[in-house]
C-alpha positions as CSV (number, residue, x, y, z in Angstrom):
1,M,95.6,94.6,118.1
2,G,93.5,95.5,121.0
3,R,91.5,93.3,123.4
4,L,88.3,93.4,121.7
5,F,89.2,95.0,118.3
6,G,91.4,93.6,115.5
7,T,92.5,95.5,112.5
8,D,89.0,95.9,111.2
9,G,86.7,96.1,114.2
10,A,85.5,93.3,116.7
11,R,85.1,90.0,115.2
12,G,84.3,86.4,116.0
13,V,81.9,83.5,115.6
14,A,78.6,85.3,115.9
15,I,76.6,84.8,119.1
16,T,79.0,82.2,120.8
17,E,82.2,84.4,120.5
18,L,80.8,87.8,119.4
19,T,77.9,87.6,121.8
20,C,74.7,89.5,122.2
21,E,75.9,90.8,125.3
22,M,79.2,92.1,124.0
23,A,77.3,93.7,121.1
24,M,75.3,95.6,123.7
25,Q,78.3,96.5,125.7
26,I,80.0,97.7,122.5
27,G,76.9,99.8,121.7
28,R,76.8,101.3,125.1
29,A,80.6,102.1,125.3
30,A,80.8,103.5,121.8
31,A,77.8,105.7,122.3
32,L,79.4,107.3,125.3
33,V,83.0,107.5,124.0
34,L,82.1,108.7,120.4
35,T,79.5,111.2,121.5
36,K,80.9,112.6,124.8
37,E,81.4,116.0,123.1
38,T,78.0,116.5,121.9
39,K,75.6,118.9,123.3
40,H,72.5,117.3,121.9
41,R,71.0,113.6,122.0
42,A,73.5,111.7,120.1
43,K,72.4,109.9,116.9
44,I,74.1,106.7,115.6
45,F,73.6,105.1,112.3
46,I,73.7,101.2,112.1
47,G,74.2,99.3,108.9
48,K,74.5,95.4,108.4
49,D,75.2,92.7,106.0
50,T,73.1,89.8,104.9
51,R,74.2,87.3,107.5
52,I,71.5,85.4,109.5
53,S,73.1,86.9,112.7
54,S,73.1,90.5,111.7
55,D,69.6,91.1,112.7
56,I,70.3,89.7,116.3
57,L,73.4,91.7,116.8
58,E,71.7,94.8,115.4
59,A,69.1,94.4,118.0
60,A,71.7,94.1,120.8
61,L,73.6,97.0,119.5
62,C,70.4,99.3,119.3
63,A,69.5,98.2,122.9
64,G,72.9,99.3,124.1
65,I,73.0,102.6,122.2
66,C,69.5,103.6,123.4
67,S,70.1,102.5,127.0
68,V,72.6,105.3,127.5
69,G,70.4,107.8,125.8
70,A,71.6,107.9,122.2
71,E,69.3,107.5,119.3
72,A,69.8,104.4,117.0
73,V,69.0,104.8,113.3
74,Q,68.8,101.5,111.2
75,L,70.1,101.9,107.7
76,G,69.2,98.3,106.8
77,V,71.3,96.1,104.5
78,V,74.0,98.5,102.9
79,P,77.6,98.3,102.1
80,T,80.2,99.3,104.9
81,P,81.2,102.5,102.9
82,A,77.6,103.5,102.7
83,V,77.6,103.8,106.4
84,A,80.9,105.9,106.2
85,Y,79.4,108.3,103.6
86,L,76.0,108.7,105.2
87,V,77.4,109.4,108.7
88,R,79.5,112.2,107.5
89,T,77.0,113.8,105.2
90,K,73.6,113.3,107.0
91,G,74.5,114.6,110.5
92,A,75.1,111.4,112.4
93,D,77.5,111.4,115.6
94,A,79.0,107.9,114.9
95,G,78.2,104.8,112.8
96,V,78.2,101.2,113.1
97,M,78.4,98.4,110.5
98,I,77.6,94.8,111.4
99,S,79.6,92.5,109.1
100,A,82.5,90.1,109.0
101,S,83.4,91.2,105.5
102,H,84.7,88.4,103.4
103,N,84.4,85.7,106.1
104,S,82.1,82.8,106.1
105,V,78.5,83.0,107.6
106,E,79.3,81.8,111.0
107,F,81.4,84.9,111.8
108,N,80.1,88.4,112.2
109,G,81.9,91.7,113.3
110,I,81.2,95.2,114.5
111,K,82.9,98.1,112.6
112,L,82.8,101.6,114.2
113,F,83.0,105.1,112.4
114,A,83.5,108.4,113.8
115,S,81.2,111.4,112.7
116,T,83.9,112.1,110.1
117,G,83.3,108.9,108.3
118,Y,86.6,107.5,109.2
119,K,87.3,104.1,111.0
120,L,88.3,104.9,114.7
121,P,92.0,105.3,115.6
122,D,93.6,102.7,117.9
123,A,93.5,105.2,120.9
124,T,89.7,105.6,120.6
125,E,89.2,101.9,120.3
126,A,91.2,101.3,123.4
127,E,89.1,103.8,125.3
128,I,86.0,101.9,124.2
129,E,87.7,98.6,125.3
130,A,88.7,100.1,128.7
131,L,85.3,101.3,129.3
132,I,83.8,97.7,128.7
133,L,86.6,95.6,130.3
134,D,88.0,97.8,133.0
135,H,85.5,100.3,134.1
136,P,82.0,99.1,133.3
137,E,80.8,100.9,136.4
138,Q,81.2,104.2,134.6
139,I,78.6,103.4,132.1
140,Q,75.5,105.3,133.3
141,L,72.2,103.8,132.1
142,Q,69.3,106.1,131.5
143,S,65.6,105.8,132.2
144,G,62.2,107.3,131.6
145,T,62.3,109.9,128.7
146,A,66.1,109.9,128.8
147,V,66.4,106.7,126.9
148,G,67.0,106.7,123.2
149,A,64.6,105.6,120.4
150,I,65.2,103.4,117.4
151,S,64.3,104.8,113.9
152,I,64.7,103.6,110.2
153,Y,66.4,105.6,107.5
154,D,64.3,104.7,104.6
155,S,66.3,106.2,101.7
156,A,69.7,105.1,102.9
157,R,70.5,103.0,99.9
158,E,69.2,105.5,97.4
159,D,71.0,108.4,98.9
160,Y,74.4,106.2,98.7
161,I,73.7,105.1,95.2
162,S,73.0,108.6,93.9
163,Y,76.3,109.9,95.4
164,L,78.3,107.1,93.8
165,A,76.7,107.7,90.5
166,S,77.7,111.3,90.8
167,C,81.3,110.3,91.0
168,V,81.5,109.2,87.4
169,H,81.3,111.6,84.6
170,T,81.4,109.3,81.6
171,D,78.5,107.7,79.7
172,C,79.1,103.9,80.2
173,S,76.6,102.7,77.7
174,G,77.5,99.8,75.8
175,M,79.7,98.2,78.5
176,R,78.8,94.8,79.5
177,V,79.6,94.1,83.0
178,A,79.1,91.1,85.2
179,L,78.7,91.8,89.0
180,D,79.2,89.1,91.6
181,C,77.6,90.4,94.7
182,A,78.7,87.6,97.1
183,N,75.2,87.3,98.3
184,G,76.1,90.3,100.6
185,S,75.5,93.9,100.9
186,S,76.0,95.1,97.3
187,S,73.1,92.8,96.3
188,T,71.0,95.7,97.4
189,T,72.8,98.5,95.5
190,A,75.1,97.3,92.7
191,E,72.6,96.6,90.0
192,S,70.8,99.9,90.3
193,L,74.2,101.8,90.4
194,F,75.8,100.2,87.3
195,T,72.5,100.3,85.3
196,R,72.1,104.0,86.1
197,L,75.6,104.5,84.5
198,G,74.5,103.0,81.4
199,A,76.2,99.6,81.6
200,E,74.4,96.3,80.6
201,V,74.5,94.5,83.9
202,H,74.7,90.7,84.4
203,M,74.1,89.8,88.1
204,L,75.8,86.8,89.9
205,S,75.3,85.7,93.5
206,A,72.8,88.5,94.4
207,S,70.2,86.5,96.1
208,P,71.1,86.5,99.8
209,D,69.1,84.2,102.1
210,G,70.9,84.8,105.3
211,T,73.2,81.7,104.9
212,N,74.8,82.0,101.5
213,I,77.0,85.2,102.0
214,N,80.6,84.6,100.6
215,K,79.6,81.0,99.9
216,N,81.7,80.0,96.8
217,C,81.2,83.4,95.4
218,G,82.4,87.0,95.7
219,S,85.9,88.3,95.7
220,T,87.2,85.3,97.8
221,H,85.9,82.8,95.1
222,M,86.4,84.2,91.6
223,E,86.0,81.0,89.6
224,N,82.3,81.6,88.7
225,L,82.7,85.1,87.5
226,M,85.9,84.3,85.5
227,E,84.0,81.7,83.6
228,Y,80.8,83.7,83.2
229,V,82.7,86.7,81.8
230,K,84.6,84.7,79.3
231,T,81.5,82.6,78.0
232,H,79.1,85.6,78.0
233,D,81.2,88.1,76.2
234,C,81.4,90.6,78.9
235,D,83.9,93.6,78.9
236,L,84.5,93.5,82.5
237,G,83.7,91.5,85.7
238,L,83.6,92.7,89.2
239,A,83.4,90.8,92.4
240,F,82.7,92.3,95.9
241,D,83.0,90.7,99.2
242,G,80.2,90.4,101.8
243,D,80.1,94.0,102.8
244,A,81.2,95.5,99.5
245,D,84.3,97.4,100.7
246,R,86.4,95.3,98.4
247,C,86.4,94.8,94.6
248,L,88.4,92.5,92.4
249,A,88.0,92.4,88.7
250,V,88.1,90.0,85.8
251,D,89.3,90.8,82.1
252,E,87.3,89.9,79.1
253,N,89.3,86.6,78.9
254,G,88.3,85.5,82.4
255,V,91.7,86.5,83.9
256,L,91.9,87.9,87.3
257,V,92.7,91.7,87.8
258,D,93.6,91.8,91.5
259,G,93.7,94.9,93.8
260,D,97.3,95.7,93.0
261,K,96.6,95.9,89.2
262,I,93.4,98.0,89.9
263,I,95.5,100.5,92.0
264,A,98.1,100.6,89.2
265,I,95.5,101.2,86.4
266,C,93.7,103.8,88.5
267,A,96.9,105.6,89.7
268,K,98.3,105.9,86.1
269,A,94.9,107.4,85.0
270,L,94.9,109.8,87.8
271,Q,98.6,110.8,86.9
272,Q,97.7,111.1,83.3
273,E,94.9,113.6,84.3
274,G,97.3,115.5,86.6
275,K,95.2,114.4,89.7
276,L,97.6,111.8,91.3
277,K,98.3,113.9,94.5
278,N,102.1,114.1,95.2
279,D,102.5,111.4,92.5
280,T,102.0,108.8,95.2
281,A,100.2,105.6,95.6
282,V,100.0,104.0,99.1
283,V,100.0,100.2,99.3
284,T,100.9,97.6,101.8
285,V,103.8,95.1,102.5
286,M,101.7,92.4,100.9
287,T,101.6,94.3,97.7
288,N,103.2,92.5,94.8
289,L,106.8,93.3,93.9
290,G,105.5,93.9,90.3
291,F,103.7,97.0,91.6
292,F,106.9,98.6,92.9
293,H,108.4,98.0,89.4
294,F,105.4,99.5,87.7
295,A,105.7,102.6,90.1
296,K,109.3,103.1,89.4
297,K,108.8,103.0,85.6
298,H,106.1,105.5,85.8
299,A,107.7,107.8,88.4
300,I,105.1,107.0,91.0
301,D,106.2,106.9,94.6
302,A,104.9,103.7,96.1
303,K,104.5,104.0,100.0
304,A,104.1,100.5,101.8
305,T,102.4,100.3,105.1
306,K,101.5,97.4,107.5
307,V,98.6,95.2,106.2
308,G,95.0,96.7,106.8
309,D,93.1,99.5,105.1
310,R,93.4,101.7,108.4
311,Y,97.0,101.9,108.0
312,V,96.8,102.7,104.4
313,L,94.4,105.4,105.2
314,E,96.6,106.7,107.9
315,E,99.4,107.1,105.7
316,M,97.3,108.7,102.9
317,L,95.8,111.3,105.4
318,A,99.5,112.0,106.7
319,G,101.0,112.6,103.3
320,G,98.1,114.1,101.5
321,Y,97.7,111.3,99.0
322,N,94.5,110.4,97.2
323,I,94.7,106.6,96.3
324,G,95.9,103.5,98.2
325,G,94.8,100.1,98.8
326,E,95.5,96.3,99.2
327,Q,96.0,93.4,96.8
328,S,92.8,92.0,98.3
329,G,90.9,94.7,96.8
330,H,90.4,97.2,99.6
331,I,91.0,100.4,97.6
332,I,90.6,103.8,99.0
333,F,89.9,106.9,96.6
334,L,90.2,109.7,99.3
335,D,88.9,112.4,97.0
336,E,85.4,110.7,97.1
337,A,85.4,108.5,100.1
338,T,86.8,108.0,103.6
339,T,87.1,104.1,103.5
340,G,87.7,101.3,101.0
341,D,84.6,101.2,98.6
342,G,84.2,98.2,96.3
343,E,81.5,99.7,94.1
344,L,83.2,103.0,93.9
345,S,86.4,101.1,92.7
346,G,84.4,99.1,90.2
347,I,82.7,102.2,88.7
348,K,86.1,104.0,88.5
349,L,87.6,101.1,86.8
350,M,84.7,100.7,84.3
351,E,85.0,104.5,83.6
352,I,88.7,104.2,82.9
353,L,88.0,101.2,80.5
354,K,85.3,102.9,78.6
355,K,87.3,106.2,78.3
356,S,90.4,104.1,77.0
357,G,88.7,102.4,74.3
358,K,91.0,99.4,75.1
359,A,90.3,95.9,76.3
360,M,90.5,95.1,80.1
361,S,93.4,92.7,79.5
362,E,95.5,95.6,77.8
363,L,94.9,97.9,80.7
364,A,95.8,95.1,83.2
365,G,99.2,94.7,81.2
366,V,100.4,98.0,82.9
367,M,102.1,95.8,85.6
368,E,103.7,92.5,85.6
369,T,102.5,90.4,88.6
370,F,105.5,88.4,90.2
371,P,104.3,84.8,91.3
372,Q,103.5,84.4,94.9
373,V,103.0,81.3,97.2
374,L,100.7,81.8,100.1
375,Y,100.1,79.4,103.0
376,N,97.7,79.8,106.0
377,V,98.4,78.0,109.2
378,T,95.8,78.1,112.1
379,I,97.1,79.4,115.4
380,P,95.3,78.8,118.7
381,A,94.6,81.8,120.7
382,A,97.2,81.2,123.4
383,K,100.0,81.4,121.0
384,K,98.8,84.3,119.1
385,G,101.5,87.1,119.0
386,H,104.3,84.9,120.1
387,W,105.3,83.1,116.8
388,Q,108.0,85.9,116.3
389,E,109.9,84.6,119.2
390,D,110.5,81.2,117.7
391,A,114.1,80.9,116.8
392,E,113.6,78.1,114.2
393,I,111.1,80.2,112.3
394,A,113.4,83.2,112.3
395,A,116.4,81.1,111.2
396,L,114.5,79.8,108.2
397,I,113.0,83.1,107.1
398,D,116.7,84.5,107.2
399,T,118.1,81.5,105.3
400,Y,115.4,81.7,102.5
401,T,115.5,85.5,102.3
402,K,119.2,85.4,101.5
403,E,118.6,82.6,99.0
404,L,116.1,84.6,97.1
405,G,117.9,87.8,97.1
406,D,116.8,90.9,95.1
407,N,114.5,88.6,93.0
408,G,112.1,87.8,95.8
409,R,111.0,88.2,99.3
410,I,109.3,86.6,102.3
411,L,106.6,87.9,104.5
412,V,105.3,86.1,107.5
413,R,102.6,87.8,109.4
414,E,99.5,87.3,111.7
415,S,96.1,87.9,110.3
416,G,94.3,90.8,111.8
417,T,90.8,89.3,111.1
418,E,91.3,85.6,111.3
419,P,93.1,83.1,113.6
420,L,95.9,82.4,111.2
421,I,99.6,82.9,110.4
422,R,100.2,83.7,106.7
423,V,103.4,82.7,105.0
424,M,103.9,84.5,101.6
425,V,106.9,83.9,99.4
426,E,107.2,86.1,96.1
427,G,109.8,85.7,93.4
428,K,110.5,84.5,89.9
429,D,111.8,81.0,90.4
430,A,108.8,78.8,91.2
431,V,110.9,75.9,92.6
432,Q,112.9,78.2,94.8
433,M,109.6,79.9,96.2
434,E,107.8,76.6,96.9
435,N,110.7,75.2,98.8
436,A,110.9,78.2,100.9
437,A,107.2,78.4,101.6
438,Q,106.8,74.9,102.5
439,A,109.9,74.8,104.8
440,I,108.7,78.0,106.8
441,T,105.1,76.8,106.9
442,A,106.1,73.3,108.2
443,Q,107.9,75.1,111.1
444,V,105.1,77.4,111.9
445,R,102.8,74.5,112.1
446,I,105.2,72.8,114.6
447,F,105.0,76.0,116.6
448,A,101.3,76.3,116.3
449,G,100.8,72.5,117.1
450,A,98.8,72.2,113.9
């Protein structure tokens, strides 16, 4: 990770950590770096989620962008993938999304997109960081008529919804779908989109008030949706996160269908239609072992990357693959989008369900999920990046890895979006897994001083 940017943009507690000053500096530096090849006055699109701090950071970003002579175009509250789509199709030079995704309301973040609609490569983020932290004197402010202006893109949501609707070619009339919008960005788009495709829509957590984003709802809190789908006779439930770049599903019995299973269902459907490029799906090291068993059974090559949708995307672009994603519900359909899109994932899944004539639970049975145990340990900033050097942690991982053998695995990793070390143990023996997870987590806590 960089000095300002993690695996998914700059992120922190809004205003006190991710300050207005920093947002303005990021606006200035990003405008200069991302538009340095342009021969015209650069135009940068800005979207935001529903957090109370998003308006504040938007104002600071716009000030920064305009102070170096670029135009700031406000999209309003939209999903992150809407920014990516609109930037690449409506002539913008770059895009910014203000969101901390699935994190709670006190956090916020800034994600940057190039004119292609792709998130920035590490080298470009490093260049922006260097301009802010090492060479701020190179940032030249404009004055007079050379400063940029702020404008509003009134039809941003409608243009995005229309595009997504065009990606589905099946009449979904008769489908009963419950949508949990996490009181976030999809609250402004999902009902219109799914209704347009013919579905009977039941809306949950779609009344944002600035403070309730991701609060006991959305893809990180599936309980309400699971109960609702089961008790209201829905065919399918879909939950998005705060900025709607993730999607998790629920079958008709209220059982979770995670990102691994959604990828499996969609990859198999693409394969059956002869559209799965190079017969490959790209996943991450956190992907359940069951997915790799599914892939082998269906002659699908499963490529595993580091955790983070940016690394999934890099592998997809390098290998010419068209589907990939994460267990958390970040799923990229590269034929239609340049980034993970929760609503696109949801309508794709609904279309497959409608065409199959099967129940969601039957579709989800395409792969067996191996049990996983996951513990999180908070790590202080001073110790980030150093836990791998702890001999006791390494010894425990080695010991339990040998004990689990081929029927399990251990993954210890530092989160790219939160101050956490994640300890994950996967296998078939519940007692063996729990023992391993607790022993390693206890040692990580000692190291972290938790």
